[in-house]
C-alpha positions as CSV (number, residue, x, y, z in Angstrom):
1,M,97.1,120.3,164.9
2,F,94.7,119.6,162.0
3,N,95.1,122.1,159.3
4,F,91.7,122.4,157.4
5,K,93.1,124.7,154.7
6,S,96.0,122.3,153.9
7,M,93.6,119.4,153.8
8,K,91.2,121.3,151.6
9,A,94.0,122.2,149.2
10,F,95.1,118.6,149.1
11,L,91.6,117.3,148.4
12,I,91.1,119.9,145.6
13,G,94.4,118.9,144.1
14,A,93.5,115.2,144.3
15,V,90.2,115.8,142.7
16,S,91.8,117.8,139.9
17,V,94.3,115.0,139.2
18,A,91.6,112.4,139.2
19,A,89.5,114.6,136.9
20,M,92.4,115.0,134.5
21,T,93.1,111.3,134.6
22,A,89.5,110.5,133.9
23,T,89.4,113.0,131.1
24,S,92.5,111.5,129.6
25,A,91.2,108.0,129.9
26,A,87.9,109.0,128.4
27,A,89.7,110.5,125.4
28,E,91.8,107.4,124.7
29,T,90.5,105.1,122.0
30,A,91.0,101.3,122.4
31,L,91.0,99.3,119.2
32,R,90.7,95.5,119.3
33,G,92.0,93.2,116.6
34,A,92.1,89.4,116.0
35,S,94.3,87.0,114.1
36,M,94.0,83.3,113.5
37,F,97.7,82.9,113.8
38,D,100.7,83.5,116.0
39,E,103.2,86.4,116.1
40,E,105.3,84.9,113.3
41,H,102.6,84.8,110.6
42,A,102.5,87.5,108.0
43,Y,98.9,88.5,108.8
44,T,99.8,89.1,112.4
45,K,102.9,91.0,111.5
46,T,100.8,93.1,109.2
47,L,98.3,93.9,112.0
48,R,101.2,94.8,114.2
49,E,102.5,97.2,111.5
50,F,99.0,98.7,111.3
51,E,99.0,99.3,115.0
52,R,102.5,100.9,114.8
53,L,101.5,103.2,112.0
54,V,98.3,104.3,113.6
55,G,100.2,105.0,116.8
56,E,102.7,107.2,114.9
57,K,99.9,109.1,113.2
58,A,97.5,109.6,116.0
59,E,97.5,110.1,119.8
60,D,95.5,108.5,122.6
61,V,94.9,105.2,120.9
62,T,95.7,101.7,122.3
63,F,95.5,98.2,120.8
64,D,94.6,94.8,122.0
65,L,95.3,92.0,119.5
66,S,94.0,88.4,120.2
67,L,96.1,85.7,118.5
68,N,95.9,82.0,117.6
69,G,92.1,82.0,116.9
70,E,91.4,82.9,120.6
71,L,88.2,84.6,119.5
72,G,87.1,81.9,117.0
73,D,87.7,81.6,113.2
74,E,87.3,84.1,110.4
75,S,83.5,83.4,110.1
76,D,83.2,84.6,113.7
77,F,85.4,87.6,113.0
78,V,83.0,88.6,110.2
79,T,80.0,88.4,112.5
80,F,81.7,90.4,115.2
81,L,82.8,93.1,112.7
82,Q,79.3,93.3,111.1
83,Q,77.7,93.7,114.5
84,G,80.4,96.0,115.9
85,V,81.2,93.8,118.9
86,A,84.3,92.0,120.3
87,I,86.8,93.2,117.6
88,D,87.4,96.3,115.5
89,F,89.8,95.1,112.9
90,A,91.2,92.0,111.2
91,I,92.6,90.5,108.1
92,M,90.3,88.0,106.4
93,A,89.7,86.0,103.3
94,P,87.0,87.5,101.1
95,S,85.1,84.2,100.9
96,N,84.4,84.4,104.6
97,M,82.5,87.7,104.0
98,A,80.3,86.3,101.2
99,T,77.3,85.7,103.6
100,F,76.8,89.4,103.9
101,A,78.4,90.6,100.6
102,P,77.9,88.0,97.8
103,S,80.1,89.8,95.3
104,I,83.2,90.2,97.5
105,P,84.8,86.8,96.7
106,L,85.3,87.9,93.1
107,M,88.5,89.6,94.3
108,D,89.9,86.3,95.4
109,M,88.5,84.1,92.6
110,P,90.9,81.3,91.6
111,F,92.9,81.9,88.4
112,L,92.0,85.7,88.5
113,F,95.5,87.0,88.4
114,R,98.2,86.3,85.8
115,D,101.1,86.8,88.1
116,L,102.3,88.8,91.1
117,D,102.7,92.0,89.1
118,H,99.1,91.8,87.9
119,W,97.9,91.1,91.4
120,N,99.8,94.0,92.9
121,T,98.7,96.4,90.2
122,A,95.0,95.5,90.7
123,L,95.2,95.9,94.5
124,S,96.9,99.3,94.2
125,S,94.7,100.7,91.4
126,G,91.4,101.2,93.1
127,V,89.7,98.8,90.7
128,M,88.2,96.9,93.6
129,A,86.1,99.9,94.7
130,P,82.7,98.5,93.7
131,L,83.3,95.4,95.8
132,E,84.5,97.6,98.8
133,A,81.3,99.6,98.4
134,E,79.1,96.5,98.5
135,L,80.9,95.2,101.6
136,L,80.4,98.5,103.4
137,E,76.7,98.8,102.5
138,K,75.7,95.2,103.1
139,A,78.1,94.0,105.8
140,N,78.9,97.2,107.7
141,I,82.6,96.4,107.1
142,R,85.1,98.8,105.6
143,V,88.2,97.8,103.6
144,I,91.2,99.9,104.8
145,G,94.0,98.0,103.0
146,Y,95.0,94.9,101.1
147,A,97.4,92.3,102.4
148,G,98.0,88.7,101.1
149,G,100.4,87.5,98.5
150,G,100.7,83.8,99.2
151,V,100.4,81.6,96.2
152,R,97.7,78.9,96.8
153,N,98.3,75.3,95.7
154,L,96.8,71.9,96.4
155,A,97.9,70.0,99.5
156,S,96.8,66.4,99.7
157,A,97.4,63.1,101.5
158,E,98.2,61.4,98.2
159,P,99.8,63.0,95.1
160,I,97.5,64.9,92.8
161,T,99.6,65.8,89.7
162,N,97.3,65.8,86.7
163,L,93.6,66.1,85.6
164,E,93.1,62.4,85.9
165,E,94.2,62.3,89.5
166,L,92.3,65.5,90.3
167,A,89.0,64.0,89.0
168,G,86.8,63.2,92.1
169,H,89.4,64.4,94.5
170,K,87.6,65.2,97.8
171,M,89.0,68.6,98.9
172,R,88.1,71.4,101.2
173,V,87.5,74.8,99.6
174,M,86.6,78.2,101.2
175,G,82.9,78.9,101.7
176,A,82.1,81.2,98.8
177,P,80.2,79.4,96.0
178,I,82.7,80.5,93.3
179,Q,85.4,78.4,95.0
180,A,83.4,75.2,94.7
181,Q,82.2,76.1,91.2
182,I,85.8,76.5,90.0
183,F,87.0,73.2,91.4
184,N,83.9,71.4,90.2
185,A,84.7,72.7,86.7
186,L,88.1,71.1,87.2
187,T,86.4,67.8,88.0
188,A,87.4,67.7,91.7
189,A,84.8,67.1,94.5
190,P,85.0,70.2,96.6
191,S,83.2,70.8,99.9
192,A,83.2,73.8,102.2
193,I,84.1,72.8,105.7
194,A,85.3,75.0,108.6
195,Y,89.0,75.8,108.5
196,N,89.6,74.5,112.0
197,E,88.2,71.1,111.0
198,V,90.5,70.6,108.0
199,Y,93.3,68.8,109.8
200,N,91.0,66.2,111.4
201,A,89.0,65.8,108.3
202,I,92.0,64.8,106.3
203,Q,93.3,62.6,109.1
204,T,90.0,60.7,109.3
205,G,89.5,60.5,105.5
206,V,86.5,62.8,105.3
207,I,88.5,64.8,102.7
208,A,91.7,63.9,100.9
209,G,93.2,67.4,100.8
210,F,92.6,71.2,100.6
211,E,94.2,74.2,99.0
212,N,96.3,76.9,100.7
213,E,99.5,79.0,100.7
214,A,102.8,77.8,102.2
215,A,102.7,80.0,105.3
216,S,99.4,78.5,106.6
217,I,100.4,74.9,105.7
218,Q,103.6,75.4,107.7
219,N,102.1,77.4,110.6
220,L,99.3,75.0,111.3
221,K,101.4,71.9,110.5
222,F,99.0,70.7,107.8
223,Y,102.0,68.9,106.2
224,E,101.6,66.2,108.8
225,V,98.4,65.0,107.1
226,A,98.8,66.5,103.6
227,P,102.5,66.4,102.7
228,N,101.9,66.4,98.9
229,I,102.0,69.9,97.4
230,T,100.9,70.3,93.8
231,L,101.9,73.6,92.2
232,T,98.6,74.6,90.6
233,K,99.3,78.2,91.5
234,H,95.6,78.8,91.2
235,A,95.4,81.9,93.3
236,I,97.4,84.7,94.7
237,T,95.7,85.6,98.0
238,V,93.8,88.8,98.5
239,R,93.4,89.4,102.2
240,P,91.6,92.7,103.0
241,L,92.5,94.5,106.1
242,V,89.1,95.5,107.4
243,M,87.5,97.5,110.2
244,S,84.0,97.5,111.6
245,E,82.2,100.5,110.2
246,S,80.5,100.9,113.6
247,T,84.0,101.5,115.0
248,F,85.3,103.6,112.2
249,S,82.3,106.0,112.1
250,A,82.8,106.7,115.9
251,L,86.4,107.8,115.5
252,S,87.5,111.4,115.4
253,D,88.3,112.8,112.0
254,D,92.0,112.8,112.7
255,L,91.9,109.2,113.8
256,K,89.8,108.2,110.7
257,A,92.5,109.7,108.5
258,A,95.2,107.9,110.4
259,V,93.4,104.6,110.2
260,L,93.0,104.9,106.4
261,E,96.6,106.0,105.8
262,A,97.9,103.2,108.1
263,G,95.6,100.6,106.5
264,A,96.9,101.3,103.0
265,E,100.5,101.4,104.2
266,A,100.2,98.3,106.3
267,G,98.5,96.4,103.5
268,A,101.4,97.2,101.1
269,F,103.8,96.1,103.9
270,G,101.9,92.8,104.2
271,R,101.8,92.1,100.5
272,A,105.5,92.6,100.2
273,L,106.1,90.5,103.3
274,E,103.9,87.5,102.4
275,S,104.8,87.4,98.7
276,G,108.5,87.5,99.7
277,Q,108.1,84.8,102.3
278,D,106.0,82.4,100.2
279,G,108.8,80.7,98.4
280,E,111.0,80.7,101.6
281,K,108.3,78.9,103.6
282,M,107.8,76.3,100.9
283,Q,111.6,75.7,100.7
284,E,111.8,75.4,104.5
285,M,109.2,72.6,104.4
286,I,111.0,70.9,101.5
287,D,114.4,71.1,103.3
288,A,112.9,69.7,106.5
289,G,111.4,66.7,104.5
290,Q,107.9,67.8,105.5
291,V,106.5,68.1,102.0
292,V,107.0,66.7,98.5
293,V,106.4,69.2,95.8
294,A,105.3,68.5,92.2
295,E,104.2,70.5,89.2
296,F,100.7,70.0,87.8
297,E,100.9,68.5,84.4
298,G,98.9,70.4,81.8
299,R,98.2,73.5,84.0
300,D,97.4,75.6,80.9
301,A,94.3,73.4,80.4
302,L,93.1,74.4,83.9
303,L,93.2,78.1,82.9
304,E,91.0,77.4,79.9
305,M,88.5,75.3,81.8
306,V,87.7,78.0,84.4
307,I,87.1,81.0,82.1
308,P,83.4,80.1,81.4
309,V,82.8,79.7,85.1
310,Q,84.5,83.0,85.9
311,D,82.5,84.8,83.2
312,A,79.2,83.3,84.4
313,Y,79.9,84.1,88.0
314,A,80.6,87.8,87.1
315,A,77.5,88.0,84.9
316,E,75.4,86.7,87.8
317,L,76.7,89.4,90.1
318,G,76.4,92.1,87.5
319,A,80.1,92.4,87.6
320,T,81.1,91.6,84.0
321,D,82.7,95.0,83.5
322,L,84.5,94.7,86.8
323,L,86.0,91.3,85.9
324,A,87.1,92.8,82.5
325,A,88.7,95.7,84.3
326,I,90.6,93.4,86.6
327,R,91.8,91.3,83.7
328,D,92.9,94.5,81.9
329,Q,95.1,95.8,84.7
């Protein structure tokens, strides 16, 4: 016989479970990230470490990380983060954020850091705070940590080993004006083209080379079209771990604290990882016969040639004191 009381109790219980499930689901925060690379790249591993650390420090948070440029390149990531759509966090080159925050590429300016110790000290000291503030104000993007650590060198179809060979060299540089200004001062012929077009552009002779760190050259097989590596050592990469301010501002206070702590810790993890891997990646390509590596003759001359350009760029941005502070670290 039909038992109305039993059925009523069952329905009330089911509704209660459904309500609790809905409440739990509503309380859960889903954060979306993006990487240009696969799981083996240092940037992706750093993002995974960020996810792990946030998960340890906070409850009710899940992650969805898109890899291999599935959502576009870094210029797309910047737009998404600025608008607060599609992704919530990523690691990116400062140059790709210059459209919204013109001063931000100063932190990644060629020949800015003397060595890895100077680079690490600068990124740990808080000296970049004025650039972070501009990015937050003008681009709606918050820096929560600093990764990077790859040493950038020239990669070219033909050897480029001295100033004479560098003169007129058609090469790709990142989009920020300071990148082109620096290499113009070194008598090269730089142009800013999309990163995902570099391989074909070298293959078809549109450009003769580019500049990058070992991990990216290996990961994207650029050695197939640019097997000559010249150790200009012109930059140690600064790669901010960033979050959309639209996302950050909507988080609970506890989750905000977890994100900031995890961002700083994941950034330090990423710096140690990539700076340690850099030489290993280069040696792997050498051992595989994929690249030929040469020193740049008269590298000290390059350092002298770029100082006026750096000074003028900082003055134009009203960042002369900031540049001096970074140099003094």
